[in-house]
Each structure stands twice: as structure tokens, then as C-alpha cells.
N, C-alpha and C positions, 0 to 999 in steps of 0.2 A: 504494500500500500504506500502510495506516494505521500511523503510528509508535507504538511502545509508550510508555506514560507512565513518567516517572521523577520521584521526589520529591527535591528538593535541600533539605537542612536546613542552616541557618546562623543567624547573628544578624541583627538589624535592619540593612538596607542603608542606613545614613545617607548623607547627601550626599557624604561624603568619607572616605577612609581605606582601609585594607587589606581590610576586610570587603567593601565594595562592589567593589573590584578583583577579589577572589577570586570573588565571585558572578558578575560579568560574564564572567570567563573560563570558569567551569564552565557557566554558562547558555549561552554561545556554543557550547561543545563539545556539550552535551547537545541543543541545538536542531537539530544536524545529524542526529542519530540517533533522538531521542526527542521526546515532547511534555513539556516540563519544567514543574513547579510548585515554587515556592520556599516553604518553611515556616520561620517563625521566631517567637520570643516577641514579644508585643506588650506595651508598658508604658503605652500611652495609657490615661488614666483611663476612657475610654469602654468599654474591653474588659478591663481588668485589675483585680484586687483592690487595694484601697487602704485602709491604716489611717487615713490622713488623712480620707478621705471615709466611713469606717466602712462600706466596701463589701467584701463577702467573696465575691463571685462573679466569674467571668471568662467571657468570651465569645469566639466565633470571628468573624473579619472577613476577607472576601475583598476583595482590593485589587490594585493594580498599582504597582510601583516601577520606574522607569527601563526601561519596556517589558517587565518580567518579571511574569508572573502569580504572585501571592503569596497565601498564607494566613497570617494572624496569629492565633495562639492566645494569649489573654490570660494574663499571668503571675499566679500566686498569690504572696502574701507578697513583693512586689517589694522591700521593704526588707531582706529576708534572702535572700541568694543561693541557699542550698540549697533554699529553698522555691519557687523560680521555677516548677518543673514539678510541684509538689505538687498533688495532687487534680485534675489536669487530664489524666491519662493516658487517661481514657475519651474525651476530645475528640481527643487525638492518635491513639488507636487507630481511632476512627471516620473521621477525615480521611485517614489513611494506609492504610486497609483495602483499597482497590482498586489500590494500587500494588504492583508486583512488584520494581521496581528502586529503589535508594536510594543517594544520593551526599551525604555530609556534607562541607561545605567551610566552614571557619571558622578564626578566630584560634586558639582553643583547642579541645580535643576535647569540651568540656562541651556544646556545641550539639547533639551527637548523642545526648544522654541519652535522649530518647524512643525512638530506634531500639534502644539497648542494653536498656532496660527492657522493650520489647515483643518482644525476641528476633528482630529483623529481621537479615537478612544485608545488609551494606552496605560501601561503599568510603568511606574517610575521608581527606581532604586537610587536614592541620592545620599551623598555622604555629609554634606555640610552646606549651610547657607552661603550665598555668594559673597556677602560682605566679610564674613568671618574667614573665608578662604583667602581673601586678598589683603586683609588688614595689614600684615607685616610688610608685604611687598610694596604696597602703596606708600607706606611710611618712608621707605628707602628710595623712592623714585626721585629723579632729577626734577627741578622745578618746572621745566617745559613739559615734561611727561606728566607731571602732577596736574598741571592745568588741563591738559587733554583728558586725563583720566577723570578729573573732577567734573568736567563738562558732561560726562556720560553717566554719572552715578545715578541720577534720578531716573534716567531711561532704563538702566540695568535693574534697578529695584522694581520698576514697573514690569519689565520683562519677566523677572523672577516670580513676582506675585501672580502674573498671568499664567505662567507655566504651572505653578503650584495649584492655582485654582482650576486649571484644566486637566491636571493629572487625575485620572479616574480612581486610581489606587496608588498610594504613596508608601513605599517601604523606606523608612529612615534607618540609616546604617547604625545609629546608636541613640541612646537616650538624650545625649547632647544634641544631636541632629534633630531629634523629635521635638525637643523644646524650642529650638531655633526656628523650625518651620511653622510651629503654632503661632509664634510672634509675627511671622510674615504673612500668614494666611489664616486668619481667625476662622475657626470652624473646621479646619482641615483634619483635626483629630478624629472626626467621624469616619474618615476614609484613609486613615494612616495607621500603620503598625511598625514595630521595630523589627528589623531583619539584619542581623549581624553578618559576619563574614565566615565562610566555611574553612576550617583548618582541621586536618586529621593528626592525631598523635603520631610522632615519628619514632621509629625504632632506633635511629642513630641518636643516642642520648648525649647530652652535653657532659663536660668534664669539669669537676671542681679543681682538679690539680693543675690545669693549664694556666689559670690566672689570666685568661684572655677576655677582654671586654670587646663587645661588638656593637657597632652603631650602623644603621642602614637607612638610606634615603637619598633624595636629591638635595645634597647639601649646598648646591648652587642656589637653592631657594632659601631666602632668609627666614622663611617660616620654620625651617628645621633648626634654627638657632645653633649653628656650629660653634659660635663663640662660647656658649655655655658648655658645650661638649668638651672643647679643648681646655677650658679653664678647670672644669671638674676633673678631667683626666690628669692634668698637671698636678693637682693636689692629691689625687689618689696615688699617683706615681711616687710622690714624696713620702707617702706612708707605706706603700708596698712597692719597692723599687723594681721587682721582677715583673710587674704587670705590663701588659701590652694592649694596644687598641687597634682593632681592625675597622676601618671606615669603608663600608661597602656602598657603592653607588657613585653618583656624580659628585666629584670633589667640590669643596667650597671655593668661592672666588679668591683670587690671589691676595687681595688685601687682608682677608681673614687669615690665610696661611702665613703671610709675612709677619703678622702680629705675633704669632706663636712659634714660628719656625726656628727661632734662636734658642728656645728652651730645651733643656736636657731631655725632658719627657717626650719631645717631638720626635726624637730618634726611635722611640718605641711605638710610633704610629705607622701603620701600613695602609696606604690608599689602594684599594683593589680596583677601583672603577667599577663599571658594570660587569656583573658576572651572570652566567646562566643559572638556571635552577639547580642543576647538578652540582656546580661548583659552590653555590650558596649552601647547599646541604652539607658539603664537606666543611665549610667554614663555620657553620652553626655547630657542627659536632665538636669543634675545637674550642668553643666559647664557654665561659663560665657565667657571664652576665651580659645583659643588654641594657644600654642606656638610651633613653628616648628623651631628647631635650627640647622638643618643639614648642613654639609659641601657641600653636593651634593644630588640632587633628580632629577630623570627623570621627575617626576610630583609632587609627594608628595600627595598621595591619601587621607591621613588622613586630609589634609587641605580641600579637597572637601567634605569629610564626615562631617566635622565640619560646613562648610557653609550650608550644607543640613539641619542641625539642627538650623540654624540661629545663629551660634556661630561665632563672629568675629575672625579673625586669624592675628597674627603677626608672620611673617616667615622671615627667612634669604633669601636673594636673591641668592639661591643656584641652580637655573636652572628652574625646572618645575613650582614652585609657581608663576613665572611671568605670567603664562598663565591664572591664575584665581584670583589673588589678584589685585584689582583695588584700588589704594591708596585713602583713604577717602570714599570709596564706600562699601567695605566689610572687610577691614583690612589694613594692612601696610606691606611693605617690609623693611628690614634693612640689612645692610652689614653683611656678615658672621663674627662672633665673635665681632660684635659691641654691646656689652652687654648694655652699657648705652642707646643707641638708642632704643633697644628692651624694656628696662625697662621704658623709658619715654613714648613710645607708649602704652605699656600695662597699665601703671598707668593712662594715659590719658583716655583710654577706661573704665577702671574699676571705675573711679571716676566721670564719667559723664553718667547719665542714658539716657539723650537725645542722646548723641553720640552713646552709645551702641545700643539703639533701631534703630537708623538710619543705623548703620552698619549691624545689624541683619536683617533688612528688605532687605538691599542690597545683603546680603548673599543669602537669599532665592530667590530673583529675578534672580541672576546670575545662580543658579542651574536650575531654571525652564526654562531659556532661552537657556542654553548652554550644559546641561549635562544629559538630559533625556536618559533613556535606548533606547527609540525608535530612537533618533537621532544617538546614537553610533552604534546600531545594523544596521541601514541603511548603515553606513560606512563599517561594516563587509560584508554585502550583496554585496555592490558595489565592494569591494575589491575582494571577491570570484568570482563574475561574471567576473571581469577583468582577473582573472587567469584561470577560468574554464567557458567559454562561455555557455556550456550546462546547467549551473545552472540557466540561465534566465528562463527556463521552471519551475523551482521550486520556485524561488523568484518572488514576484510581482515586476514589473519594478519600480525602485526607482529613482526619480529625486532629486539629491542633492540640487538643487536650491530651491525646494519646502520646504525643511527642514531648510532653512536658512544657508545651509552649504557652499555656495560659498564665503560669506564674514562673518567671525566670529571675534568678538572682543575678543582678547586674552590679558588679563591683561591690560596694559596701551597702547598697540599698536594694531591697527587693522591689522590682518594678513589675506591675501587672501589664502583661502584653495585651494590646488591643486585639480582641478576637474577631475573626471573620465568621459571621454566622450564615 
């Protein structure tokens, strides 16, 4: 029997980061039941409009990323965010016209703008409100870029609100996201539930003896707060001289590296750059602790990945990590930029084998109970059935209560999941 087609709308799946992780999960799920095609904006000069090149037309390109069939629709006015989808709706309408089912999966709701404008019914899985996602990056912009960005903020807030109002069922990545979306679209809680990220417990367990700290992310993004990471590691190194730090992902900008490059601790830092999943598994198996220093995270998927390997986590209380870090059970939360508290918690873990093992066991237990793929895919099924009742014939009937979904312990607070009836 031929599978029905489904369109997945997102942002560009660059080599690293949450967007790619999101897409891989949704694409894997959709591939079981549908024939999926991923759609996103393209900013390549070959297909997008550009002031620099005095080019005012955009084009459609069909391609493949990471084994996913994709369609890129060139952006208009790439320098001004409210104009990204301007004057291209005819292309979007034409490309999406033969699809019946739609799933938007992205960091912010804005990627679903074409579906909202075209009046499609769709399910949305969103990580964070638009303004929260950009807060730190905006603060560090040059003044000319700041002016351009400021001129578009009201438009972007309106676009986000329209997308949230138009999403027929919203899956918020975390309780932090859930609260943020309620503020931006009053009444949305009636059609919203929390849907975390699937991670399976790993057999390749972490090691206490290695005294290796790992940090993962696009550290070129100021939201990841690399300065706090290096400052904390420097102080940890002074207390535990044998410790080392693996920085996996896009390295920070040169000005951040230069500030800390002369310190003795910097010799113990290895920048791996982007690594594939197989290599990342190897690096995780060598780690004793993960530090997450972000200013803001919709969830902080790398924290869950660490817990899946039995690695304790010390993270800033930046939003999403509240959902999976239970103090004294699998790690600790500290205030953003509270370097000394992060150092104290990290040293406490690295100097006590009994505490480390206790947190490592708690990490695995949390993943087994709350984050399995089956549990998350159930929520996708229920969300899609709510938007498209005809899919009940395709999916087995899923009772959220049977998966423990009605009441889920999120972080240090029990949170009642919004049930689909």
C-alpha cells in the first residue's frame, strides 16, 4: 500500500544543532507512516534574493540533506527577517499543493509561516518563543544591524502570534516553551501539550576515572555562553589539574578564544569541531561530566544525550534543562553566569566516585522512564490524529495514560500533561 505524502516544514538543517536533531526525529517518525519531504528557506545566493548582488528574484531547488528529500525555496529580503517569505507564497502554494498532511518542526514557530498564510491544517512541534531564541544574539549585534533588526521586531511578533494561532495542535518541547507560548497566544493551552525529545539509554557508559568534561553546541552562537564555559573550566582546572575539556561543535568566535587562550587551562581544551554521531558516541563514552552554560535553551538536547550515557550534567537554569535535571538525582542547576556555583558543583561530582555513580544511575533511570522514542512518537501520533481524524485508520489507537503521559515528573516539579481526548 502506497504511503501518503507529508510535508515537514523547518529551517535549514545545518550540520549541527537542534534544528537538525529535530528534523531527524520527525523525519524518522514520518518515514514509518508517510513519504516525507522537508521544506525550508534557502539563503544560498544561487536561489535567494540579495541586495549585495542586486538580485531580486528567488528560486526553488530540490536537494537532499542527510538522507532527507528536501525542497529549498529561496528567501526574499534575506537581510530583513520579516521579508524572508515575502513575495514567495505562490512558490510555497505550488510546492505544497499536492500534500494533505503537514508537520512543522523547528526552533521557533516562524518556520510554519507558509502553512499559516495558506490556511493549511497542521501539527507544530516548537522549541522556544522567537524573542527568547534571539535575545542574546540581538544584544551583541552591531548598531547598523541592530537598527535593521529593531525595525522588524513588531512584524516578527505578529508573524509568530499568527502562526501560533493557526497551528491546529501545538507540541511544546518543554514546560519552559509551554509557558512562553501561552504568553504569546492566550488560549493556546486548549490545543497544546508538552512533547519532549526522544533519547534511548546507551550501553556505552561514561567513565568516572577519565576526569573529562564535555560541552556540545554551536559555540559561535553567543546564546551558548562560551565565556562562562571557559571561565568555569579554568577554575575547575585549578582545583583538579588533571581535568580536560572536550568542546564538540562549532568553535566560538576568535575574540572569545583570544581572551582565554593564554591561560594554562586552555592547553587542556580540545576543539573537535563537528563530529558525526558515531564519533560523538565515542567521545561521550570518554566523558565524566557535561557542562551546559547557555543563556537560553528551549530544552537543551545535549543534556538529555549526556544523561542517556549516564553522564551527570551541571547546567544553567536557562529554561529547558529544568525539565530533566533533578537536583541531586542526575545533576544540578545553577544560575546563568554563576561561575562559582557551577565550579563547586562540578568539583563536587568529579571528586566523589560514590556521588558520581549515584548521579549516573539516576541519569539512566530518568531517560528510561521519560524519554523513550516510543513515548515521544505516541505524542506525535496523538497530535496528528487530533489535527487529521482520518489518520486513526493508520495509527493504532494510543492511550496517553497507558504510557505514563498524563502525569510526568519534569525536573523538580510534577507537571500535568495536557491530555488529548
